[in-house]
N, C-alpha and C positions, 0 to 999 in steps of 0.2 A: 781385321785391323791388327791383330797380333802378328799376322804374317808380314805386314808392312813394317812393323817395329823390328821384327827379327831380321828382315831384309836390310833395313838401315844399319843394324848392328853388324851384320856380316860384311856389309860394304865397308864399314869403318875398319874391321879386322883385316879384310882383304887388302885394303890400301896399305896398312902398316906392314903386312907380310910381304907385299910386293916390293916395297921400298927396301926392306931388310933382305929380301931375296936377291935383288939386284946387287946389293953389296956383297952378299955371299957368293953370287955367281962370278962377279968380277974378281973376287979375291981367291976363292977356293976352287971355283970351277968344278965342284963335285956333282955327282949324279943326284944326290938327295935333294938339293936345292932346285934342280930343274923339275923334278917331280912335283915339288910343292907349288911352284909357279903355275904349272899346268892345272893343278887342282883349284887354285884361287881363281884363275881366269874362267874356269868352268862354272864356279859358283856365282861369279859376277854376272856372267851371261844369263844364268838362270834367274837371278834377282831382277835383271832388267826385263826379262820376259814376264815375270810376275807383276811388275809395277804397271805395265802397259794397260791392262784392263781398268785399273783404278784411274789412271789418267783419262782413259776414254769416258768413264762414268762422270768424272768431274767436268769434262768438256761438255758432255750431254747435259749436265745440270746447268752449266752456264747458258747453253742454248735454250733450255726450258725457262730460265730466268728471263731471257729476252722475250720469249713467247708470252710469258705472264704479263710483262709490261705492255706488249703490243695488244693483247686481249683487253686489258683494262682501258687502254687509250681508245680502243674501238668500242668500248662499253659491251664487250662480249664476256660478261661476267660468268656465264654458264661454262664456257670452255676454260676460262681461267681457273675457276674453282674445281673443274673436272681434272685439270692438269696438276693442280696444287698438291694433292695427296702423293702422287708419284714423285714430285720434286722433294717433298718433305721426307719421303722414304729414303731417297738418296742421301740427303743431308744427315739423316739419322744413322745410316750405315757407316758413314765416314766422319762421325762427329768428333773423332780424336784429332783430325787434321786441323791445323790452324786456319787454313784457307776455307775449309768447310764451316768452321765456326764463324768466320767473317760473313760467309754467305747466309748463315742462319740469322745473324743480326740484320742483314739486309732484307730478308724475307719478312721479318717482323715489321719493319718500317713500311714495306710494300703492302703488307696486309692492312696496316692502319690507314694508309692512303686509299686503298681500295674500298675499305669499309666506309670511309668518309665520302668518297665519290658515289658509292652505292646508296648511301643515305641521301645525298643530294638528288640522285636519280629517283629515289623513293619519294622524296618531298615533291618533286615535279609531278609524279603520278597522283599524289594527293591534291595538288593544286589544280591540275587539269588531267582528267583520266584519259589514258591512252592504252588501248588493249595490248599493243606491242610492248610498250614500256612496262606495263604491269607484268606481262609474262616474263620479261627480262629479269625483273627484280625477284619475282616469286620463284623462278627457276634457280636463281643464284642462292637465295636464302634456303630453298629446299635442299640444295647440295650442301649448304653449310649446316643444315640440321637445326635451323633457328627460326622456324616459321612463327612460333609463338612470340618470340622477341620481335620479329618483324611486325606482327599484327599490333602489338602493344606500342611499338615505335610509331606506326602509322596513326594509331589513335592519338598519340601525343602530338604528332604533326598537325592533325586536323584541329585539335584544340588550340594549338599555338597559332595556326592560321586564322582562326576566328578572332583571336585577340589582336593579332597583328593587322589583319585587313581592316577591321572596324576602326582601329586607331589611325591607320594610315589614311583612310577615307576622310576622317575629320581633319587631320592635319593638312591634307591637300586642299580640301574644300574651304577651310578657314584660313587660308594663307594671308589674305588681306586683313582679316580681323585680328589674328594672333600676332602677326609680325614676322620677324626673321626666323631662320631655322633654329637658332640657339634657343630662342624663347619657346618655339613650338615643341622642341624636344623635351623641355622641362615640364610641360603640361601632361597630366594624366588624362586618361580617357574621360573621366568624370569632369575634369576641369574644362576640357574642350566642349563637352556637351552643354555645359552652362553657358558658354559663349556663342552658341549657335544662334544667329539672328533669324528672324522670321523669313527673310528672303532666301536664306540658305537651308532652311529646314527640309523642304521637300527634296532638293537635290541630294542632301546628305542622307536622308532616309532611303531614297531610291537606290543610291550607290551602295549603301550598307546592305539593303535587302538583296541587291544583285550579287554582291560578294558572298553573302551567306548562302543564297540559293545555289550559286555555282559550286560551293564546297559541298552542299548537300547532294547535288547531282553526282559529283565525283565519289563521294562516300557511298552513295547508294549503288553506283555502277560497280564499285569494288565489291560491295556486299552481295550483289546479285550476280556476279560474274560466274559463268560456267565454262570450263575448258572446251567442252564438246561443241559449244556454239561459237567459238572464237573465229572460225572462218566463214560463218554465215552472216554476212553483214546485213542481209535483208530481214533477218529474223528479229522480231521485237524482243525486248527484254522480258521474256516469259518467266525468267527466274525472279519473281517478285519477292517481296518480303514475306509473303505468305508461303510460297512454294519453297523458297530457300530456307525459310524458318523451319518448315516441317522436315526437309532433308537434313538440315543441320542437326536437329534434335535426335535423328535416328542414325546418323553416320558421321559423328564428330570424331576427328582424329586428333589426339593430343600431340603435343610437341615431342614427347619422348618416343612415341610410336613412330613418328616420322623419322627421327634420328636413328632409331634402332633398325628400321627397315631400309634405310638409304643404301647401305652397302650391298644388301641382298638384291635390291631392285634395280640398281644402276650398274649396268655393265661398263667396264673400263674402256671398251672400244667405242662407246658412243661419243661422237664428236659434235653432233648437231641435235639440239633438243627437238626441233620440228620434225626431223627424220625419225627420232625415237618415239614420237607421239602420233605417228601416222595411223596406228591402230589402237583401239581401246584396250587391247590386252598388253600393249607394250609396258615394260616395267616403269619407265620414267613417266608415262602418262598417268599411271596410278599414283605415283608420288606427287605429280602436279595436281591431280584432282584432290587428293587428300589435303594438300597444302591450301588450295583455294577454299576448301570446305572449312578448314580451321580458321582462316582469315575471315571468312564470311560469318562464321559463328561468333567470333570475337567482335566483329563489327556490329552484328545484330544486337548483342548484349550492350554495346557501348554507345549506340546511336542516341539513346536518351541523354547521355552526358553532353553530346554535341548540341542537341536541341536546347537543353537547359542553359548551356553557356551562351548560345546565340541569343536566346530570348532575354537572358539577363543583360546582355549588352544593349539590346534594343530597349529594354525597360529603362535603362539609364538615359538613353537618348530621348525617350518619350517623356521623361520627367522634366525636361527643360521648359522654361516659361514660354518659348516660342510656340509650343504646341497649342496652348490655350489662347494665344493672341492672334492666331492666323484666321483668315477669313473662313466662312462656313463652307465655301466651295473647296478651298484647299484642304480643309479638315476632312471633308468627305472623300476627297481623292486619297489622302493619307490613310483614312479608315479602310477604304477599299483595297489599297495596296497591302495593308496589314492583314486584312481578311484573307486575301489570296495567299499571303505568306503562311497564315495559320492553317488554312486548308491543306496547303502543300506540306507543311510540317506534320500535320496529323496523319497524312498519308505516308510520310517518311517514317514516322515513329511507330505508327500502328496503335496509337492511343489518343484520346482527346486531350488537347492542350488546355486543360482547365485553368492552370495557373496563369498562363499568358492571356487567355481569354478574360480572366478576371482583371488582369492588369489593363487590358484594352478597355474593359468596361469602366474601370476607374478613370482612365484618361478621358473617355467619352463623358462621364459624369462631370468631371472637372470642367470640361469644355462647355457642357450644357449649362452649368451654373453661370459661367460668364456670359454665355449667349442669352440665357433667360434674363439675367440682370439687365443686359443692354436692351432687350425688348421691353422690359417693364419700364425702364427709363423713357424709352421712345413712346410707349403708350401713354404714360403719365404726361409727357410733354404735349402730345397731341390732344389729350383731354383738357389740359389746362388752357390750350389755345383754341379749343373747339368753339365755333360760333353756333353750332347746332342749326345749320342751314342745309337744306337738301342739295346734294350734288347733282350736276347735270347728268342726263342719261348717257351721254357720250363717255363721261369719265367712269360711270358705273359699268358700262359695257366692256371696258378694257379688262376688267377684273375677271379672272377665271379661278374657280375654287376646285380644280380637278383633284387636288390632294385630299380635300375633305370628303368629296363625294365618291372618290375612287376611280375616276375616269382619266387620271392624269398620266402624263409621260414620266419617265424616271427623272430624278434630279440631275443625273449625269447619264448621257446616252452611250450605248456601246459602240465599238468600232468593228470594222471588218476583222480585225485580229482577234476579237473575242471568241470567234468560233473555234479557235484552236485550243481554248482552255477546256479542261474537263468539265462538262456541263453538270455532271452529277454532284459536283462539289459546291455549287452556289446555293446554299441553303441558309444564308444569314448566319445566325448563331446556333442553329440547331443542326448538329452534324452527328451522324451515327458514330458510336464509340468504336466500331470495328472498321474505321476507314482504312487503316493500314493493313487490314486482313482481307480486303476485297481481292477479287481475282486480278485486278490490274494494279491497285495500290499506287505507289509512286512512279511506276513504270510509265503511266500515261503522262506524267509531268516531264519525264525524260524526253519524250517524243516531241513536245511542243517547244522546247527551248526555254530560255530564261525570260519570263514575262517582264521582268524589271529592266532588262537590257533593252527591250522594245520601247519602253517608256523613256528611258534615258536617250535613246537614239532619236526619238520623235518628240523633241522639246515642245513643239506646238501643241501637243496633246494636253498640255497643262493649261491652255487658255480656256476661258469659259465656254467657247464653242468648239473646243477640241474634243477628242475622243479618248476613251479609256478602255483598257483591256479588262472589262468586267461586265459580263452579260447578266445583269440583274435588274433590268427595267421592270417597273411596276405598272399596274393598270393593264388596259386591254391593248396597248400598243398602237392604237389608231391615231394618236396625236403625234404631231411632228416633234422630234426631240429638241427642237430649238424654238418651241413656242414662247410667246411673250411671258407666260406665267413662270417659266423657268428662269427667265432673266430677272423677273421680280423677286424670285426666291433668293437671288444673290445679293439683294440689297441688305446692308447692315444697319441702316438707320433711316429715320423718317425725315423728309424735308420739312423744315419749319413752316415755310410759306404755303406749300401745296398740301401739306399733311399727308403726303403719299411717299412711298419708298423712293429713295434717292435716284433710282435709275430713270432714264428718259423714257417716258411713256409714248407709245406709238398710237396713231389714230386708227390703226387696223383693228377691226372687230374680230375677236377670237371666236372661232367656230367650235361648237361643241354641243353636247346634249344636256344632261342633268347637271353638269358642273357650272352652268351659266345661269344668268338671271331670268326670271320671269318678269312680265311687265309690272306687276305689283311690287316686286322687289326693287326694280330700278328706281321707282318713284320715291323710295323711302331711305335712300342712302345718305349718310353724312360722312364727313372726312374721318371721324374717329371710328365709325363702324367699318369703313373700307380698310383702314389701317389694322383694326383688330382682326378682321376676316383674313387679310393677307398674312398676318402673323400666324394665325391659327392654321391656315392652309400650309404655311411653311413647316409648322410643327408636325402636321399630319404627314407631310411628305418625308420629313426626317424620321418619323416613327417607322416608315416603311424601309428606310435605309439603315437606321441604327436600331436594329431590332433588340439588341441586348439592353438598351436603355429606353425602349419605347414607352414603358410605364411612367418613367420620370418625365418624359416629354409630354405625355398626356396630362400628367399632373400640372405641368407648366401651362398647358392650354386651359386647364381647369382654373388655374390662378389668374391667368390673363382675363378670362371672361368674368371671373369673380370681381376683379378690380374694376372692370368696365361696368359691371352690374352695380357695384356699390357706389361708384362715382355718380352714376345716373340717379340712384336713390338719394344720395346726399345732396345732389344739385337740384333735383326736381321733386323729391318726395319729402323734403324737409318742410315743416310747418312752423311759421313764425306765430307763436301764440302769445306774444307779449301784449297784445291788445286786450286780452281778457284776464281777469283775475284767476280763473280756474280754467285749465285747458279742456278741450273737448276730449271725450273718450278716444282711445287709440283705435283707429279703424283698420289697422293692418291685419291681414289674414295670418293665420298660424303658419302657413307655408312660407309666407314672405318673411316672417320673423325668424323661422328656422334657417332660411337661406342666408339672411344677413348675419346670423350667428355663426354659421359655417364659414362664411367669407372672413369674418372678423377673426375667427380662430386660426384659419390657414394663412391669412395675408395681413395680419395685424400690423406688421412692420411697414407695410406699403400704404396703408389707408389712413393711419392716424398720424398726427403731427409728431415729429421726432425731436426729442431734446438732447439725445446723445447717440453716438454711433453704436450700431449693433456689432456683435463680434464678427470678426472676419470669417469669410466662408471657409478659409483654409483650416480653421479650428473646429469646424463642424464635421459631424459624421456624414458618411455618404448617404445614409438613409434620410437625412434631413436637409439635403442640399437645396432642394427646390423650395421647401417650406420655410427654411431659415437661412437667409443670406444677408451679407452685410449691406447696409443701406446708408445713404447720406441723409442728414437731417433735412426735413422738408417743412415748409410753412403750411398752415391750414389752408385747404383749398379756398382760393379767393371766390370761386363760384358758388360756395355753399350759401352765402347770404345775398347772392345777386338775384334779382328778380328778372328772369328771362320773360320774353313775350310769349303770348299764347302759341304762336306758330312754332317757336323753338321748343316749347314744352311738348307739343304734340309730335314734333319731329323726333325728340328724344324717346318718347314712348314707342313710336313706330319703328325707329331704327333698332332698338333692343329687341323688339318683336321679330324684326327681320333676321337678326343674328340668330335668334332662337329657331326660326324656321329653317335656316340653312343648317344649323347643327342637327336638327331633327332629321333632315334628309341624309346627314352623314352618320347617323347613329349605327346603322347596320354595318357600314364600312369600318367604322372605328372598332366595332366588336370583332370584325374579321382580322383586323391588324393586330390587336392584342390577343394574347393567348387565353385559353379558357380559364386559367387560374386568376386572370385579372378582369374578368367581366364585371365583378362587383364594383370596381373603380368607375367603369363607364356608367353603370346604373346609378351609382351615387351621384355622379356629376349631373346626369340628366334629371334624376329624381329630385335632387336638392336645388339645383340652379335653373336648368333649362326649362323644366316643366313649371317652374314658378314665375316665369317671365310674364304670363298673363296677369298674375297677381300684382307684379310690379307696375305693369302698364296701367292697370286699373287704379292702383294707388296714386300714380302720377296724375292721372286724369281727375281723380276725386280731389286731390290736393290742389290742382289747378282750378277746379270749380270753386272750392272754398276761398281760394285767394282772390279770384275774380269777383266773387259775390260780396266780399267784405262783410261777412256776418259773424265773425268770430266773437264780437261783443254782445251779440243778441241773447245768448242764454241768460246773462245777468239781467238784461232788460225784461225778458219774459218772467224771470223769477221775481223781479221787483214790482211787477204790475200788481194792481189791486184785485186780489182773488177772494178776499174775505168780504163778500157782498151779501146783502140780505135779500135783495130783489134783482131779478134778471131783466135787464132792459133790452133795447133793440140795437144798442151801439156795441160795436166790438172794440177791442183794445187798439191803441195806436200803433203798436209794433207791427200789426198785420199790414197796415198801409206802408210802413217803412220796408218790410220784407218784400212786398210787391214792387215797390219802387226799385229796390236793389236788384230784383230779378229782371225787371225791364232793362235796366242798365247792363246787366249781365248778358242778356240776349243780344243787345246791341253790340257789345264787345265781341261776342261770338260771330255775329254777322259780318263784322269788319275785321275779323282776325286773320283772314287769309287761309282758312282751313276748309277742308271738304265738308259737304253737307252731312255726310255720314258722321263725321266727328262732331259737328254742331249738334246733331240730334243726340248723340251719345253724351255730350257734355251738358245739354239741357236736362237730360234724365238724371245725370249725376248732381246737377244743381238742385233739382227738386228733392232728391234724396238728402242732400246736404241740409236743405231747409228743414226736412223732417227730423234729421239728427239734432239740429239746433233746437227745434221745438221740444223734442223729448228731453234733451238735456236741460233746457230751461224749466220745463214743467217739473222735472225731478228735483229741482232746487227750491221749489216753492215750500215755504215753511208753514203757512196757514192758509186754509182754503175751505170755504163752506160748500154745501151742495150746489148753491146757486153759482158759486165760483167755478165749480166743475162744469156746470152747464155753460158758463161763459167760455170755458176752454173749448167746448164743442162748437159753440157759435164762432169763435175766432177761427177754428179749423175749417169750418164750412165756408166762411168768407174767403179765407185764404185759398181754398180749393177752387172756388168760383173765379177768383181773380187770376189764378195761375192758368185756369182753363182758357181764359181769354187771350193769354199770351202765347201758349204753345198749342199745337194741334193735337198732340197725343193725350190720352186719358191720364190725368195726374192723380186721380183718387187712389188707385192701387199703391202708388208710391208713398202716399201719406197715410196708408192704413196702419202703419206702425205707430203713428201719433194717436189715432182714434182708439186703438187697442189699449194704449197706455192710459188714456183718459178714462176709458170704461173700467179699467182695473180699480178705480177709486171705489167702486160699488161692490167689490168682492167681499165675501165673509172673511173674517180674520183667519179662519183655518185654511183658506184656499191659497194664501199668498206664497207659501213654500212650493206648492205644486205648480202654481202659475209661473213662478220664477224659473223652475226647472224646464217648463214647456216653452219658454220664450227666451232662448239664449241670445237673441238679437239685442237684448237690453243688457247694459253693463251692471255689474254688482252695485256700484254706487247709485245708479239710477233706481234700481229696485229697492235698495235700502232707503233712499230718499222718499220713494213712494210709500213704503211701509211706515216710516217715521211721520209722514204727513197724515196718513190715515189714522195711525195710532193716536196722534195728538188731537185730531179733530173729532174722533169717535170715542175717545176716552178709554183706550185699551189699558189694561193693567200693565204695570211696568215689567213684570215678569214675562207676560205674554209677548210684549214687544221685543224684549231681549232674546227670548227663546226663538222667536220667528226670525229675527235678524241673524242669530247665530246659525240657525239651520240654513238660511239662504247663503251666508258666507261660506259655510262648510260645503254646500252643494256646488258653489262656484269654484 
């Protein structure tokens, strides 16, 4: 540069001397001037010879500038950045020239444009992975020495793409709902999620899952890319998250090392990166390998951020109200899609997605709350309209309870495309925590394509008879995937007239084994029992599909059966005791009382009259969603005080027994569906409710017997009879004849009641036992009685036995033994009554106390003795 400046100065001096020389030559014509001119011309010629190389270099720089523009236009960034150092060196050598300074400003603008274009190219790689495009950008950044910056920039691109794509999906899908572009552009992603209608929920969800899954595939392809496999298109992605993770941890190259070794490893003569990487020992191959390792290591560390951002966007979408209002079929489809996404995400990240699984569980719980509330309303409506008449055998044969007994087909059947999904991943909500560290990891998901694209392209798959890409059918698989029971599961309400699910029932008889009725079961069905069993069968099927909330679903089954159980008790077990001053002792068993107490505790808001609204379910905790839900005020059951006929009462007892038999057949299957940690819930249900159904049926029959006998007022008649007699005659008391007359009428009602002979005999036995209870209760209320009066009691009993024996064919004396034992207790010593009371628990405390008071009065016990005896009896009770 100094030479050029001196040359320019000499040229100026030479020009001045030449001009002066000409004047001197023309004027003086002396010899000295001629010598000077010759000297100046020689120096000018030398200066021109010295400038020529500089001009050549500048011309070469201009050519290189054109080449740089051409390389960038052709997206040949590698050769552009390879040529750039040489070009910059020329500009640095001649930086003093004004033309070179202008070229320097031009290269800065070129570099900015090239970086922007390279960033766009890099964004395209993030959007859709291409091996050739990826090598183009990584070679360029490797030559630039900014691999670390490239990796961070790509991470940022992926996160921005998640935000952008999920937002665009909703804006496009909600074009009609939101309005014009100006309005749509003002809405945030959360605002758009709120406006998603039920009809657009599934398309929005599928499109969102498809977009995110596509980004995950590109991300993982970059993370697992290995240069040595770039030309082997048939080789599967063996560089999984596990393998690349191990290689990254042992051979990570940082950004500074890449930049420091660039100049040493990259020969200036290399003009083609593919030619330079033909061998593993080539310098540029090592640079590319180190660069891909650094990118892969950065991606492996940052994949969790991508997953968390994606799931957070999905969580906002799943919080919209349309999720809870959709049909059960659509909800199951959405659940399966999300399950597939979670399984793929866990393989992608290499850890269990516990947060998003919990979010999905919350979504399921919220939906189950609404679903369960609808079923309770439907069941209560059926019970209120129930006529308690036996359904026809044809109607009963249509029903299949494959879900309860474990023989059923899946709620949603798989398609031929399901075989392409990784079979090892379909494990419901139980997935190994090392999913991402398996030998295949997410690579198996790369090979099958985007499962959500398949669903979007096959819109018919969303119909109830369509198919889904989810191979998780339950049961033995022998049933047709389109059985009638699956159509029944899709019913969301019960028809008021038929009391059956709203779907059209076909006359075709469903074929099966243990899941269908036996002859005895068919003859005992009522509309309410069919509705209840269908609901419980649907719950059982859902338990197999929604494993993460199957305990809550089982509790819902528990509550449905409890409401049915309690309604039957209130309708047919209620005793109207207004005819007598003092009610008969409670004949309910301890197990029946415990069952009713449990139902009242768990379902109080559903079984009692409501005077005010309960708190909304949204304000309740997840743990109490099934047990405590908002309910509407309801009037007291109108059937509580309605006297049904004998046939209806027997039908109610039989139908609840039928439901119990079906549930007992499903006991083992329900145990298998629930985890070992929840077996206590099953045992509590069966021990508290199902196993006590025989007690409920017996209570209903005994109550029916008392109501048909019309003997509630007889205890007072017996107590008011004359027992304080001095002589025993041959005549018995008149109440005996009245009781025999009542029993004859009772038998006549049974004969014409339209019930089976077996039930007639059972009710006759219960009628005799009811008479025995009335006799004991009446005799315990007697205030004064002589020994002759006690003998009269025995006479009345014998006459009654003989009269009953003429009415019924069975031996009645054993059933009246309880009365004879009570009468004979009149003759016990005063010290034996406490022991006698303990050994005869069949008598109530009030009956024993009444007996003791009578004996103490008539035999003149001391007051202290009587009080002590009564105190001990009450304490023992």
